[in-house]
C-alpha positions as CSV (number, residue, x, y, z in Angstrom):
1,M,14.9,29.9,25.6
2,K,18.6,30.5,24.8
3,L,19.0,32.4,28.1
4,K,17.2,29.8,30.1
5,R,19.3,27.0,28.6
6,I,22.6,28.9,29.2
7,C,21.6,29.5,32.9
8,A,20.7,25.9,33.3
9,F,24.0,24.9,31.9
10,L,25.9,27.2,34.2
11,I,24.0,25.9,37.3
12,M,24.7,22.4,36.3
13,V,28.4,23.1,35.7
14,F,28.6,24.8,39.1
15,A,26.9,21.8,40.8
16,L,29.1,19.3,39.2
17,S,32.2,21.4,40.1
18,G,31.1,21.6,43.7
19,C,30.4,17.8,44.0
20,A,33.8,17.0,42.5
21,T,36.1,19.0,44.7
22,D,37.3,19.0,48.3
23,M,39.5,21.0,50.5
24,S,43.1,19.8,50.9
25,G,45.2,20.2,54.1
26,D,46.6,23.5,52.9
27,G,43.2,25.0,52.1
28,A,43.4,24.5,48.3
29,M,40.6,23.0,46.3
30,V,41.4,19.4,45.2
31,N,39.6,17.4,42.6
32,T,38.3,14.2,44.2
33,N,36.4,13.0,41.2
34,P,38.6,12.4,38.1
35,V,35.5,12.0,35.9
36,S,34.1,15.4,36.6
37,N,36.7,17.3,34.6
38,T,35.9,15.2,31.6
39,V,32.2,15.7,32.1
40,I,32.6,19.5,32.5
41,S,34.8,19.6,29.4
42,Q,32.2,17.7,27.4
43,L,29.4,19.9,28.5
44,T,31.3,23.0,27.8
45,Q,32.3,21.9,24.3
46,R,28.7,20.7,23.5
47,E,27.2,24.0,24.7
48,N,29.6,26.1,22.6
49,K,28.6,23.9,19.6
50,L,24.9,24.5,20.5
51,L,25.2,28.2,20.5
52,T,27.0,28.2,17.2
53,L,24.5,25.9,15.6
54,H,21.5,28.0,16.8
55,M,23.1,31.0,15.2
56,E,23.4,29.2,11.9
57,N,19.7,28.2,12.0
58,K,20.1,25.3,9.6
59,P,17.1,23.1,8.5
60,S,16.6,19.7,10.2
61,T,15.4,16.2,9.2
62,S,15.2,12.9,11.2
63,L,17.4,13.0,14.3
64,K,17.3,9.6,16.1
65,K,20.0,7.7,14.2
66,E,22.4,10.6,14.1
67,V,22.0,11.3,17.8
68,K,22.5,7.6,18.7
69,S,25.6,7.3,16.5
70,Y,27.1,10.6,17.8
71,A,26.7,9.5,21.4
72,T,28.2,6.1,20.7
73,E,31.1,7.5,18.8
74,K,32.0,10.0,21.6
75,K,31.3,7.4,24.3
76,L,29.5,9.9,26.4
77,N,28.1,9.1,29.8
78,K,24.5,7.8,29.4
79,K,23.2,9.8,32.4
80,L,24.7,13.0,31.0
81,A,23.1,12.2,27.6
82,K,19.7,12.5,29.3
83,Q,20.3,16.0,30.6
84,D,18.8,18.8,28.6
85,A,22.0,20.7,27.6
86,V,23.7,17.5,26.2
87,K,20.5,16.2,24.6
88,D,19.8,19.6,22.9
89,T,23.4,19.7,21.6
90,F,23.0,16.2,20.2
91,E,19.8,17.2,18.4
92,A,21.4,20.4,17.0
93,L,24.4,18.5,15.7
94,A,22.1,15.9,14.2
95,K,20.1,18.6,12.4
96,V,23.1,20.1,10.7
97,S,24.6,16.7,9.8
98,K,21.4,15.4,8.3
99,A,20.6,18.7,6.5
100,D,24.1,18.7,5.0
101,Q,23.8,15.0,3.9
102,Y,20.2,15.0,2.7
103,V,19.6,14.4,-0.9
104,A,16.1,14.3,-2.3
105,P,15.1,10.9,-3.6
106,E,14.7,10.4,-7.4
107,P,11.1,9.8,-8.4
108,E,10.3,6.2,-9.0
109,E,9.7,5.1,-12.6
110,P,6.2,3.7,-13.2
111,E,6.1,-0.1,-13.6
112,I,5.6,-1.2,-17.2
113,I,3.5,-4.4,-17.5
114,E,3.8,-6.0,-20.9
115,T,0.9,-7.7,-22.5
116,K,1.3,-11.4,-23.3
117,A,1.1,-12.3,-27.0
118,A,-2.0,-14.4,-26.4
119,D,-3.8,-11.4,-24.7
120,K,-3.1,-8.8,-27.5
121,E,-6.2,-9.6,-29.5
122,A,-8.6,-8.6,-26.7
123,A,-6.3,-5.8,-25.5
124,T,-6.3,-4.0,-28.9
125,V,-10.0,-4.4,-29.7
126,S,-11.7,-1.0,-30.2
127,A,-15.2,-0.3,-28.9
128,N,-18.0,-1.8,-31.1
129,E,-15.5,-3.9,-33.0
130,S,-16.5,-7.5,-33.3
131,F,-14.1,-10.3,-32.5
132,T,-14.3,-14.1,-32.2
133,I,-14.4,-15.5,-28.7
134,K,-14.3,-18.8,-26.9
135,T,-17.2,-19.2,-24.3
136,T,-17.3,-21.3,-21.2
137,L,-19.7,-21.5,-18.2
138,Y,-19.0,-21.3,-14.5
139,G,-20.8,-21.1,-11.1
140,V,-20.1,-19.5,-7.8
141,D,-19.3,-23.0,-6.4
142,C,-16.7,-23.8,-9.0
143,Y,-13.4,-25.4,-8.0
144,G,-11.1,-22.7,-6.5
145,C,-13.9,-20.1,-6.3
146,N,-13.8,-20.0,-2.4
147,V,-17.6,-20.3,-1.9
148,R,-18.6,-20.0,1.7
149,A,-20.7,-22.6,3.7
150,D,-23.9,-20.6,3.0
151,G,-23.4,-20.8,-0.8
152,T,-22.1,-17.2,-1.1
153,G,-19.1,-16.1,-3.0
154,N,-17.7,-12.9,-4.6
155,T,-16.7,-11.9,-8.1
156,A,-13.2,-10.5,-8.5
157,I,-14.7,-7.0,-8.2
158,G,-16.5,-7.9,-5.0
159,V,-20.1,-8.4,-6.2
160,Q,-21.8,-11.1,-4.0
161,L,-23.2,-14.2,-5.6
162,N,-25.3,-16.9,-4.0
163,T,-26.5,-20.3,-5.3
164,E,-30.0,-19.7,-3.8
165,K,-30.4,-15.9,-3.5
166,G,-29.0,-15.0,-6.9
167,V,-27.0,-11.8,-7.3
168,K,-26.6,-8.8,-5.0
169,Q,-27.4,-5.7,-7.0
170,S,-25.7,-2.3,-7.0
171,D,-28.5,-1.0,-4.7
172,G,-27.7,-3.7,-2.1
173,T,-30.7,-5.9,-2.7
174,W,-30.6,-9.5,-3.8
175,K,-32.2,-10.6,-7.1
176,S,-32.7,-14.1,-8.2
177,G,-31.3,-15.2,-11.5
178,L,-28.0,-14.5,-13.2
179,T,-27.9,-10.8,-13.9
180,Y,-26.4,-7.7,-12.2
181,D,-28.3,-4.5,-12.9
182,G,-29.8,-6.2,-16.0
183,Y,-26.6,-7.6,-17.4
184,Y,-25.2,-11.1,-17.4
185,I,-22.0,-11.5,-15.5
186,I,-18.8,-12.6,-17.3
187,A,-15.2,-13.0,-16.6
188,M,-12.7,-11.7,-19.2
189,D,-9.0,-11.0,-19.6
190,A,-7.5,-8.3,-17.5
191,S,-7.0,-6.2,-20.6
192,V,-10.7,-5.5,-20.6
193,P,-11.5,-3.2,-17.6
194,F,-14.1,-4.1,-15.0
195,Y,-17.6,-2.8,-15.6
196,S,-17.1,-2.9,-19.4
197,I,-20.3,-3.8,-21.2
198,V,-19.9,-6.6,-23.8
199,E,-22.5,-7.9,-26.3
200,I,-22.2,-11.5,-27.2
201,T,-23.9,-12.8,-30.4
202,N,-24.1,-16.1,-32.2
203,H,-23.4,-17.8,-28.8
204,G,-25.6,-20.7,-29.5
205,L,-26.5,-21.2,-25.9
206,S,-29.9,-22.3,-24.7
207,G,-31.1,-22.7,-21.1
208,M,-32.1,-20.8,-18.0
209,G,-33.8,-18.0,-19.9
210,I,-31.0,-17.6,-22.5
211,S,-32.0,-18.1,-26.1
212,P,-29.5,-18.8,-29.0
213,D,-31.2,-16.2,-31.2
214,Q,-30.9,-13.4,-28.6
215,P,-27.6,-11.5,-28.0
216,L,-26.3,-11.5,-24.4
217,K,-25.7,-8.1,-22.9
218,C,-23.0,-8.7,-20.3
219,I,-20.9,-6.9,-17.8
220,V,-17.3,-7.7,-16.8
221,L,-17.2,-8.4,-13.1
222,D,-14.8,-11.3,-12.8
223,R,-11.4,-12.7,-13.7
224,G,-9.9,-16.1,-13.8
225,G,-6.5,-17.7,-14.0
226,A,-7.5,-19.5,-17.2
227,I,-9.4,-16.6,-18.7
228,T,-7.0,-14.9,-21.0
229,G,-7.1,-13.4,-24.5
230,N,-10.5,-13.9,-26.2
231,H,-11.8,-16.4,-23.6
232,V,-15.1,-15.4,-22.0
233,D,-16.6,-17.2,-19.0
234,L,-20.3,-16.8,-18.4
235,Y,-21.8,-16.9,-14.9
236,I,-24.7,-19.4,-14.6
237,G,-25.2,-19.5,-10.8
238,S,-24.1,-23.0,-9.8
239,E,-21.8,-25.5,-11.5
240,K,-24.8,-27.9,-11.2
241,N,-26.6,-25.7,-13.8
242,V,-24.2,-26.6,-16.6
243,N,-26.3,-29.6,-17.5
244,Q,-29.3,-27.3,-18.1
245,F,-27.5,-25.6,-21.1
246,T,-27.1,-26.8,-24.7
247,Q,-24.9,-25.2,-27.3
248,N,-25.4,-25.6,-31.1
249,G,-21.8,-25.4,-32.0
250,S,-21.9,-21.8,-33.4
251,T,-18.9,-19.6,-33.4
252,P,-19.7,-16.8,-30.9
253,T,-18.5,-13.2,-31.4
254,A,-18.4,-10.3,-29.1
255,K,-18.0,-6.5,-29.2
256,I,-17.3,-4.1,-26.4
257,I,-20.1,-1.6,-26.3
258,R,-18.5,0.4,-23.5
259,Y,-15.2,0.2,-21.7
260,G,-15.4,0.3,-17.9
261,K,-13.4,2.6,-15.7
């Protein structure tokens, strides 16, 4: 490749020299193109640089900006810049320049997200440790829940809910009711991972198959802007179903049976 490139360069120099000269009256060669000497000089200097740089065999990085800035700085003819000898020289120069200037970037520090004071109670709860909660009810058609025209919406984790069909299960089938794979769906604070299993007792809720004397086995599949700290929001299908529930004023408690991943 080096030999071919040098030959191409010599042929090009010869062609440019021939086109730029003429015979004077006394038989001497006269330069009729004042630009040609500059061009030949530029090509010669660039080719010498190229040979030196090939011998050094230095590593390369991105070339485009360096090539562009070098051509602009030297104000080289645009047509010449497209020729192989000049272009290769630009690239070789850029390789060396970039390699000499390259500094490996420092690794980014991981972002540290601080837990709000109101959220620390839920965040520090150990598995199977009971804690007091505040319970509310919500439906897929709640304000701001982005329910579609067919009555379908999604939990924050992507589980599909529908006011008529019920809940789409993990196997892809729809099941009427309020449960996902046998668990009631709840929204909890972000400190409790998705798919965590939570048992709620002393909830005092009655309606739609829920009995106040039976603990609720729930799965965390949702979030909410107002659901922080020890606040638990229980999915009940539609907002219209709120009237079907009664609560006896008990103080509900919960414990995380299993933390999700």
